[in-house]
C-alpha positions as CSV (number, residue, x, y, z in Angstrom):
1,M,6.1,18.6,0.5
2,R,8.0,15.3,0.6
3,V,6.6,11.8,0.8
4,V,8.0,8.3,0.9
5,L,6.4,5.4,-1.1
6,S,7.5,1.9,-0.1
7,T,7.0,-1.6,-1.4
8,W,8.5,-5.0,-1.7
9,G,7.0,-7.3,-4.3
10,S,6.7,-7.9,-8.0
11,R,6.2,-5.4,-10.9
12,G,2.5,-5.2,-10.0
13,D,3.6,-3.7,-6.7
14,V,6.3,-1.4,-8.0
15,E,4.6,0.1,-11.1
16,P,1.6,1.6,-9.2
17,L,4.0,3.5,-7.0
18,A,5.7,4.8,-10.1
19,A,2.3,6.1,-11.2
20,L,1.6,7.7,-7.9
21,A,5.1,9.3,-7.7
22,V,4.5,10.9,-11.2
23,R,1.2,12.3,-10.1
24,L,2.7,13.6,-6.9
25,R,5.4,15.3,-8.8
26,E,2.9,16.9,-11.1
27,L,1.1,18.3,-8.1
28,G,4.4,19.9,-6.9
29,A,5.5,17.3,-4.3
30,E,8.6,15.3,-4.1
31,A,8.2,11.5,-3.9
32,R,10.9,8.9,-3.2
33,V,10.2,5.3,-4.0
34,C,11.8,2.5,-1.9
35,A,11.5,-0.8,-3.7
36,P,13.4,-4.0,-4.5
37,P,16.7,-3.5,-6.3
38,D,15.7,-5.6,-9.4
39,E,17.2,-4.2,-12.6
40,E,13.8,-4.1,-14.3
41,F,12.2,-2.1,-11.5
42,A,15.0,0.4,-11.6
43,A,14.5,0.7,-15.4
44,L,10.7,1.1,-14.9
45,L,11.1,3.9,-12.4
46,A,13.8,5.6,-14.5
47,R,11.4,5.7,-17.4
48,A,9.0,7.6,-15.1
49,G,11.8,9.9,-13.9
50,V,11.7,8.4,-10.4
51,E,14.8,7.4,-8.5
52,L,14.8,3.9,-6.9
53,V,15.9,3.7,-3.3
54,P,16.9,-0.1,-2.9
55,L,15.0,-1.9,-0.2
56,G,15.6,-5.5,0.7
57,P,16.8,-8.3,-1.6
58,S,15.8,-8.5,-5.3
59,V,12.5,-10.2,-5.8
60,R,13.8,-12.3,-8.7
61,S,16.5,-13.8,-6.6
62,V,13.8,-15.0,-4.1
63,V,11.2,-16.4,-6.5
64,T,13.1,-17.8,-9.5
65,G,15.3,-20.4,-7.9
66,E,15.3,-24.1,-8.9
67,R,12.4,-24.7,-6.6
68,P,9.4,-22.7,-5.3
69,P,9.9,-20.7,-2.1
70,T,9.1,-22.8,1.0
71,A,7.8,-21.9,4.5
72,K,11.4,-22.0,5.7
73,D,12.3,-19.4,3.0
74,A,9.4,-17.2,4.2
75,F,10.6,-17.3,7.8
76,R,14.0,-16.3,6.7
77,L,12.8,-13.5,4.4
78,A,10.3,-11.9,6.8
79,P,12.8,-10.6,9.5
80,E,15.2,-9.6,6.7
81,L,12.5,-7.3,5.2
82,V,11.6,-5.9,8.7
83,A,15.2,-5.0,9.3
84,A,15.5,-3.5,5.8
85,R,12.4,-1.3,6.3
86,F,13.6,0.0,9.7
87,A,17.0,0.9,8.2
88,T,16.1,2.2,4.8
89,L,12.8,4.0,5.7
90,T,14.2,5.7,8.8
91,A,16.9,7.3,6.7
92,V,14.8,8.2,3.7
93,A,11.7,9.4,5.6
94,E,13.6,11.8,7.9
95,G,12.1,15.2,7.3
96,C,9.3,13.9,5.1
97,D,5.6,14.6,5.6
98,A,4.0,11.1,5.0
99,L,4.9,7.5,4.4
100,L,2.8,5.2,2.3
101,A,3.5,1.4,2.1
102,T,2.2,-1.4,0.0
103,G,3.3,-4.8,-1.2
104,L,4.2,-7.8,0.9
105,M,3.2,-7.2,4.5
106,P,5.1,-4.0,5.1
107,A,5.9,-4.6,8.8
108,G,8.2,-1.9,9.9
109,A,6.8,0.9,7.8
110,P,4.1,2.1,10.2
111,D,6.6,1.9,13.0
112,V,9.1,4.2,11.3
113,A,6.3,6.6,10.6
114,E,5.2,6.4,14.2
115,K,8.7,7.1,15.5
116,L,9.1,10.0,13.1
117,G,5.7,11.4,14.0
118,I,4.4,11.5,10.4
119,P,1.2,10.1,8.9
120,Y,1.2,6.5,7.6
121,V,-1.0,5.0,4.9
122,F,-1.3,1.3,4.0
123,A,-2.5,0.7,0.4
124,C,-3.4,-2.5,-1.3
125,P,-4.0,-3.2,-5.1
126,H,-6.8,-5.7,-4.2
127,P,-9.3,-6.3,-1.5
128,F,-8.6,-10.0,-1.2
129,G,-5.8,-9.8,1.5
130,L,-8.1,-8.1,4.0
131,P,-10.3,-10.0,6.5
132,S,-13.6,-10.9,4.9
133,R,-16.9,-12.7,5.4
134,H,-17.0,-13.7,1.8
135,F,-13.7,-15.2,0.8
136,R,-10.8,-17.2,2.2
137,P,-7.3,-15.9,2.7
138,G,-5.2,-16.4,-0.4
139,R,-2.6,-19.1,-0.4
140,R,1.0,-17.9,0.0
141,P,4.1,-19.6,-1.4
142,G,5.2,-22.4,0.9
143,T,1.8,-22.8,2.7
144,P,-0.7,-25.6,2.1
145,S,-4.3,-24.9,1.1
146,P,-6.7,-25.2,4.0
147,P,-9.6,-27.7,3.9
148,E,-12.5,-26.3,2.0
149,E,-14.9,-26.9,4.9
150,T,-12.9,-24.6,7.3
151,D,-14.9,-21.6,8.5
152,H,-13.8,-18.2,7.0
153,K,-13.5,-16.6,10.4
154,V,-11.2,-19.4,11.6
155,L,-9.1,-19.1,8.5
156,W,-8.6,-15.3,9.0
157,E,-7.7,-15.9,12.6
158,Q,-5.1,-18.4,11.5
159,D,-3.9,-16.0,8.9
160,A,-3.3,-13.4,11.7
161,Q,-1.4,-16.0,13.7
162,R,0.7,-16.8,10.6
163,V,1.6,-13.1,10.1
164,N,2.5,-12.8,13.8
165,A,4.7,-15.9,13.5
166,L,6.5,-14.5,10.5
167,Y,7.0,-10.9,11.5
168,G,6.1,-10.5,15.2
169,E,9.4,-11.3,16.9
170,A,11.6,-9.2,14.5
171,L,9.1,-6.3,14.5
172,N,8.9,-6.1,18.3
173,R,12.7,-6.5,18.7
174,H,13.2,-3.4,16.5
175,R,10.4,-1.5,18.3
176,A,12.0,-2.3,21.7
177,A,15.3,-1.0,20.5
178,L,13.6,2.3,19.7
179,G,11.8,2.4,23.1
180,M,8.4,1.5,21.5
181,P,5.9,-0.9,23.0
182,P,5.2,-4.3,21.4
183,V,2.5,-5.0,18.8
184,D,0.1,-7.9,19.5
185,N,-1.5,-8.2,16.0
186,V,0.9,-7.4,13.2
187,R,-1.7,-7.6,10.4
188,E,-4.0,-5.1,12.1
189,H,-1.1,-2.9,13.0
190,V,0.2,-2.7,9.4
191,C,-3.2,-2.6,7.6
192,T,-4.7,0.0,10.0
193,G,-8.5,0.4,10.3
194,R,-8.7,2.5,7.1
195,P,-6.5,1.2,4.3
196,W,-6.6,2.5,0.8
197,L,-7.7,0.2,-2.0
198,A,-5.8,0.9,-5.3
199,A,-8.2,-1.2,-7.5
200,D,-10.8,-0.3,-10.0
201,P,-14.3,-0.3,-8.6
202,V,-15.7,-2.4,-11.4
203,L,-12.9,-5.0,-11.3
204,G,-12.4,-5.0,-7.6
205,P,-15.5,-4.0,-5.7
206,W,-15.3,-4.4,-1.9
207,Q,-18.6,-3.2,-0.4
208,N,-19.9,-5.7,2.2
209,I,-16.7,-7.7,1.9
210,T,-14.7,-6.4,4.9
211,E,-15.4,-4.6,8.1
212,L,-12.5,-2.2,7.5
213,D,-13.2,1.3,6.4
214,L,-11.6,1.1,2.9
215,V,-10.9,4.2,0.8
216,Q,-11.1,3.1,-2.8
217,T,-9.0,5.3,-5.1
218,G,-9.1,3.3,-8.3
219,A,-6.1,1.6,-9.8
220,W,-2.8,3.5,-10.0
221,I,-2.0,3.4,-13.7
222,L,1.3,4.6,-15.2
223,P,0.7,5.7,-18.8
224,D,3.1,4.0,-21.2
225,E,3.8,5.9,-24.5
226,R,6.5,3.6,-25.8
227,P,6.1,2.4,-29.3
228,L,6.1,-1.4,-29.9
229,P,9.3,-2.8,-31.4
230,E,9.4,-2.9,-35.2
231,D,9.6,-6.7,-35.5
232,L,6.6,-7.1,-33.2
233,E,4.7,-4.6,-35.2
234,A,5.5,-6.6,-38.3
235,F,4.3,-9.8,-36.7
236,L,1.1,-8.2,-35.6
237,D,0.5,-6.8,-39.1
238,A,1.2,-10.1,-40.8
239,G,-2.1,-11.8,-39.9
240,E,-5.1,-12.1,-37.6
241,P,-4.7,-10.8,-34.0
242,P,-2.7,-13.4,-31.9
243,V,-3.2,-14.7,-28.4
244,Y,-0.8,-13.3,-25.9
245,V,0.5,-15.8,-23.3
246,G,2.6,-14.5,-20.4
247,F,2.9,-15.0,-16.7
248,G,4.9,-12.0,-15.5
249,S,6.9,-12.6,-12.4
250,M,5.5,-16.0,-11.8
251,A,8.3,-18.6,-12.1
252,M,5.7,-21.3,-12.9
253,H,7.7,-24.1,-11.2
254,T,4.8,-26.6,-11.4
255,S,4.3,-26.2,-15.1
256,K,7.6,-27.3,-16.6
257,D,6.1,-27.9,-20.1
258,L,4.0,-24.6,-20.0
259,A,5.3,-23.1,-23.3
260,R,4.6,-26.2,-25.4
261,V,1.1,-26.6,-23.8
262,A,0.3,-22.9,-24.3
263,V,1.4,-22.8,-27.9
264,E,-0.4,-26.0,-28.9
265,A,-3.6,-24.9,-27.2
266,V,-3.6,-21.5,-29.0
267,R,-2.7,-23.2,-32.3
268,G,-5.5,-25.6,-31.7
269,R,-7.9,-22.7,-31.7
270,G,-6.6,-21.5,-35.0
271,R,-4.7,-18.5,-33.6
272,R,-1.1,-17.2,-33.8
273,V,0.8,-16.9,-30.5
274,L,2.7,-14.1,-28.7
275,L,4.8,-15.7,-26.0
276,A,6.2,-13.5,-23.3
277,R,9.4,-14.8,-21.7
278,G,8.7,-13.4,-18.2
279,W,10.4,-14.9,-15.2
280,A,9.3,-18.4,-16.2
281,G,11.6,-18.1,-19.2
282,L,9.0,-19.2,-21.8
283,A,10.3,-20.2,-25.2
284,P,8.8,-22.0,-28.1
285,A,9.8,-25.6,-28.9
286,D,9.9,-24.9,-32.7
287,D,10.7,-22.1,-35.1
288,R,7.3,-21.8,-36.9
289,D,6.5,-18.3,-38.0
290,D,3.1,-18.3,-36.2
291,C,4.8,-17.8,-32.8
292,F,6.6,-14.7,-31.7
293,V,8.5,-14.2,-28.5
294,V,8.5,-10.9,-26.6
295,G,10.4,-9.5,-23.7
296,E,9.5,-6.3,-21.8
297,V,7.1,-4.3,-24.0
298,N,4.3,-1.8,-23.7
299,H,1.3,-3.9,-22.6
300,Q,-1.1,-1.0,-22.8
301,A,-0.5,-0.8,-26.6
302,L,0.0,-4.5,-27.2
303,F,-3.1,-5.8,-25.4
304,A,-5.3,-3.6,-27.6
305,R,-4.1,-5.6,-30.6
306,V,-4.5,-9.2,-29.4
307,A,-7.3,-11.7,-29.6
308,A,-7.0,-12.6,-25.9
309,V,-4.5,-12.4,-23.0
310,V,-3.6,-15.5,-21.1
311,H,-1.9,-14.6,-17.8
312,H,-1.4,-15.4,-14.1
313,G,-4.0,-13.0,-12.8
314,G,-2.0,-10.3,-11.2
315,A,-3.8,-7.0,-10.4
316,G,-1.8,-5.0,-12.9
317,T,-2.1,-7.4,-15.8
318,T,-5.8,-7.9,-15.2
319,T,-6.5,-4.2,-15.2
320,T,-4.4,-3.5,-18.2
321,A,-6.1,-6.2,-20.2
322,A,-9.5,-5.0,-19.1
323,R,-8.7,-1.4,-20.1
324,A,-7.7,-2.6,-23.5
325,G,-10.9,-4.5,-24.0
326,A,-9.0,-7.8,-24.5
327,P,-10.7,-11.1,-23.4
328,Q,-8.7,-12.8,-20.7
329,V,-7.8,-16.3,-19.5
330,L,-6.5,-16.3,-16.0
331,V,-4.4,-19.2,-14.8
332,P,-4.1,-18.1,-11.1
333,Q,-1.2,-19.2,-8.9
334,I,-1.2,-17.6,-5.5
335,V,-2.7,-15.0,-3.1
336,D,-5.1,-12.6,-4.9
337,Q,-4.9,-14.2,-8.3
338,P,-7.8,-16.8,-7.9
339,H,-10.0,-13.9,-6.8
340,W,-9.2,-11.9,-9.9
341,A,-9.9,-14.9,-12.0
342,A,-13.3,-15.4,-10.5
343,R,-14.1,-11.7,-11.0
344,V,-13.1,-11.8,-14.7
345,A,-15.3,-14.8,-15.2
346,E,-18.2,-13.1,-13.2
347,L,-18.0,-10.0,-15.4
348,G,-18.0,-12.2,-18.5
349,I,-14.8,-10.7,-19.9
350,G,-12.8,-13.9,-19.9
351,A,-12.4,-17.3,-18.3
352,A,-11.0,-18.6,-15.0
353,H,-8.8,-21.6,-15.5
354,D,-9.4,-24.3,-13.0
355,G,-6.2,-24.6,-11.0
356,P,-2.6,-23.4,-11.4
357,V,-1.3,-26.0,-13.8
358,P,-2.8,-25.8,-17.3
359,T,-3.0,-28.9,-19.6
360,L,-3.6,-28.9,-23.3
361,D,-7.3,-29.7,-22.8
362,S,-7.9,-27.4,-19.9
363,L,-6.3,-24.4,-21.5
364,S,-8.0,-25.1,-24.8
365,A,-11.4,-25.1,-23.0
366,A,-10.7,-21.8,-21.3
367,L,-9.6,-20.3,-24.6
368,A,-12.8,-21.5,-26.2
369,T,-14.7,-19.3,-23.8
370,A,-12.4,-16.3,-24.1
371,L,-12.4,-16.3,-27.9
372,T,-16.2,-16.2,-28.4
373,P,-17.7,-13.1,-29.9
374,G,-19.8,-12.6,-26.8
375,T,-16.8,-12.4,-24.6
376,R,-15.1,-10.0,-26.9
377,E,-18.2,-7.8,-27.0
378,R,-18.5,-7.8,-23.2
379,A,-14.8,-7.1,-22.7
380,R,-15.0,-4.0,-24.9
381,A,-18.1,-2.8,-23.0
382,V,-16.4,-3.2,-19.6
383,A,-13.2,-1.4,-21.0
384,G,-15.2,1.8,-21.2
385,T,-16.0,1.7,-17.5
386,I,-12.4,1.3,-16.2
387,R,-11.3,4.5,-14.4
388,T,-7.9,6.0,-15.2
389,D,-7.7,8.7,-12.5
390,G,-6.8,6.4,-9.5
391,A,-3.2,7.7,-9.1
392,T,-4.4,11.3,-9.2
393,V,-7.1,10.6,-6.6
394,A,-4.5,8.9,-4.4
395,A,-1.9,11.7,-4.8
396,K,-4.4,14.3,-3.7
397,L,-5.5,12.3,-0.7
398,L,-1.9,11.7,0.3
399,L,-1.0,15.3,0.1
400,D,-4.1,16.2,2.1
401,T,-3.2,13.6,4.7
402,A,0.4,14.9,4.9
403,G,-0.8,18.5,5.0
404,R,-3.1,17.9,8.0
405,G,-0.3,16.0,9.7
406,R,-2.5,13.4,11.3
407,P,-0.7,11.0,13.6
408,P,0.1,7.5,12.2
409,A,-2.9,5.3,11.8
410,V,-1.5,2.4,13.7
411,A,-3.0,0.0,16.3
């Protein structure tokens, strides 16, 4: 059996597909992963023994420019991604048994599945991008935050209109070229009425949040057996557990002095610092031996040895830190990240920083909460509840769906 897994987004979108591809392979199926052509994603998939089929532009080229992405950039990127999906997925999915898509609004993926007559599944690593009675749509790059008093229903209707404006014309142009009728609501068309939720039930509960018939599999976790670098091991062994500070694929354009603020805030709490470069290019301002800089390392091993994890609040980092029992400080930037921050605070396993731009005082205050013995105890307790079988559950479901050959679940 052959399936195609597709995404366009950050590492938090690519790594879960690597995990799913590995599980599918273990069950005797062939899985091809279509993802952005960033070098680090290709390396990630190669470590898992999965070939990368390039789809669209590199993510790093889009988000790490001199300025944050604007609405104009979004309107240029959206039709480019639609065209890339029609071209790439049509070729790769020919003769396959199912197509699963995740990441940034995968308009084009269900349409290719529909044209090929194979089942289509939309999966999401969080419940926060789906219409809800309980929370507002997440802010995307290049879009202003709506007034707080705006009704949730109105906001989700506006969000549907935004998605239509970004993707509708390009999507329907490609559909027309294939003799397919137009789509009125792109978001409903892509998400279907029964999306899969690839999030842990404790970290990302969804009951009574959305009207959609979600299928929650648990997070798709790729085991990482790599040893930590020797120099990092030496730093960890040389003193008390440090505080990790890293923001992954966030360029952190609005926090130009972020590294200095973070290092000073951690030092102010009497802790050593592990500074992750990430796409923000963090680097210390001095050469004191209480600060160590890391690149791409095994977070599963590292987070089990730190005093706290300060990060942007991506689904993958939040789950990895929670599994490791590490207290967290989330400094959310966009989309789902504020919701992960609120959930971490609600569970008592860390602190939610107020706003996307940390200051010395604000970050120090959040660290004060995360570094208490009570938070550490709670984080360790919750760690024991995090499921690790999500990728296996999803792989079996996908093979069952492909085997039954249900028609694409599109509007």
